[in-house]
C-alpha positions in Angstrom: -14.8 -6.7 17.0 -13.7 -3.4 18.6 -10.1 -4.4 18.1 -10.7 -5.0 14.4 -12.4 -1.7 13.9 -9.6 0.1 15.7 -7.1 -1.8 13.5 -8.9 -0.8 10.4 -8.9 2.9 11.4 -5.3 2.8 12.5 -4.3 1.2 9.2 -6.0 4.0 7.3 -4.2 6.6 9.3 -0.8 4.9 9.3 -0.9 4.6 5.5 -0.4 8.3 5.3 1.2 9.5 8.5 4.5 7.6 9.1 4.7 8.2 12.9 1.7 5.9 13.2 3.6 2.6 12.8 1.3 -0.3 11.8 3.8 -3.0 12.6 4.2 -1.7 16.2 0.4 -1.4 16.6 -0.4 -4.9 15.4 2.4 -6.3 17.4 1.0 -4.9 20.6 -2.6 -5.7 19.6 -1.7 -9.3 18.8 0.4 -9.8 22.0 -2.2 -8.4 24.3 -5.3 -9.8 22.7 -6.8 -12.9 24.2 -8.2 -14.0 20.8 -5.1 -14.5 18.8 -6.1 -14.9 15.2 -3.0 -13.5 13.4 -4.4 -13.9 9.9 -7.6 -11.9 10.6 -5.7 -9.1 12.3 -3.2 -9.0 9.4 -6.0 -8.9 6.8 -7.8 -6.1 8.6 -4.6 -4.1 9.0 -3.9 -4.6 5.3 -7.4 -3.5 4.4 -6.9 -0.3 6.3 -3.5 0.4 4.8 -4.8 -0.2 1.3 -7.9 2.0 1.8 -5.5 4.8 2.9 -3.2 4.1 0.0 -6.1 4.7 -2.4 -6.1 8.4 -1.3 -2.5 8.6 -2.5 -3.3 6.7 -5.6 -6.1 9.0 -6.6 -4.3 12.1 -5.4 -1.4 11.3 -7.7 -3.6 10.7 -10.7 -4.5 14.4 -10.7 -0.9 15.5 -9.8 -0.3 16.4 -13.4 -2.6 19.4 -12.9 -0.4 20.9 -10.2 1.6 23.9 -11.5 4.9 22.5 -10.2 4.3 19.1 -12.0 3.0 20.8 -15.2 6.2 22.8 -15.3 8.4 19.7 -14.8 6.4 17.7 -17.4 6.5 20.5 -20.0 9.4 19.1 -21.9 8.8 16.6 -24.7 11.4 14.2 -23.2 9.4 14.0 -19.9 6.1 13.6 -21.7 7.6 10.8 -23.8 8.9 9.1 -20.6 5.6 9.3 -18.9 3.7 8.0 -22.0 6.2 5.1 -22.3 5.7 4.1 -18.6 2.0 4.5 -18.9 1.9 2.2 -21.9 4.1 -0.3 -20.0 1.7 -0.4 -17.1 -1.5 -0.4 -19.2 -0.3 -3.1 -21.5 1.1 -5.4 -18.8 -1.2 -5.7 -15.8 0.5 -8.9 -14.6 3.9 -7.2 -14.5 2.6 -4.0 -12.8 0.5 -6.2 -10.4 3.5 -8.3 -9.6 5.7 -5.3 -8.8 3.0 -3.9 -6.6 2.6 -7.2 -4.8 6.3 -7.5 -4.2 6.4 -3.9 -2.9 3.5 -4.6 -0.5 4.8 -7.9 0.6 8.5 -7.0 1.2 8.5 -3.2 1.3 10.9 -2.7 -1.6 10.2 -0.4 -3.4 8.4 1.2 -0.6 4.6 0.6 -0.8 4.0 4.4 -0.3 6.1 5.1 -3.4 4.2 2.4 -5.4 0.9 4.0 -4.5 2.0 7.3 -5.9 3.6 5.7 -9.0 0.5 3.5 -9.6 -1.7 6.6 -9.6 0.6 8.7 -11.7 1.0 5.9 -14.3 -2.7 5.1 -14.1 -2.3 1.5 -13.1 -5.6 -0.4 -13.0 -7.1 0.5 -9.6 -8.4 -3.1 -9.0 -5.0 -4.5 -9.8 -3.4 -2.0 -7.5 -5.8 -2.6 -4.6 -6.0 -6.4 -4.8 -2.3 -7.0 -5.2 -1.5 -4.5 -2.4 -4.1 -6.1 -0.2 -2.8 -9.6 -0.7 0.9 -8.5 -0.4 0.3 -6.5 2.8 -1.8 -9.2 4.4 1.0 -11.7 3.8 3.6 -9.2 5.2 1.6 -8.5 8.3 0.7 -12.2 8.8 4.4 -13.1 8.7 5.2 -10.3 11.0 2.6 -11.5 13.5 3.8 -15.1 13.3 7.2 -13.7 14.3 5.7 -11.7 17.2 3.9 -14.9 18.3 7.2 -16.7 18.5 8.5 -14.0 20.8 5.5 -13.7 23.1 4.0 -17.2 23.3 
C-alpha cells in the first residue's frame, strides 16, 4: 500500500517537473517490489500523472487572461483560429478524446502539450481525464511488461 501511495505522489510531481521521471521510478519500483502486479502499479502511476496534468489543464484555461496571451490573441486572425479550434474540440469529443488517448499512450504529441492545449481549447475535462488515464495506464503497463522481461 505504501508503494502505491508513493507512486501516486510521484506521479503527481512528475507530471509537472520533468526531472522526476515516472518511467525510471516505476521501473525501479516494479523491479525491486516483491508483489509484482504491473497493471496496478501502471494504473496508480497513470492516476497520479493525470491528477497532475489537471493542474496544467485548468491553468491553461485561464491563460487567456495573462497579459502576454491577451496581447498575442488581440488580432482578429488569432481569435478566429482559437474559435475554430474550440469549435472543433467541442463538436467532436471522439476526435479530441482519440487524439488525447494517442498522446497519452504513445507520447506523440507530448502529453504535457496536450494537457495545455486541452485546457486552452476547453476540451471536456472528463474526456481529457478518462482518455489520458486509459492511455497512460496502457503506456506504463507496456513499459513495465518490458521491464519484467529484463529483470525476471
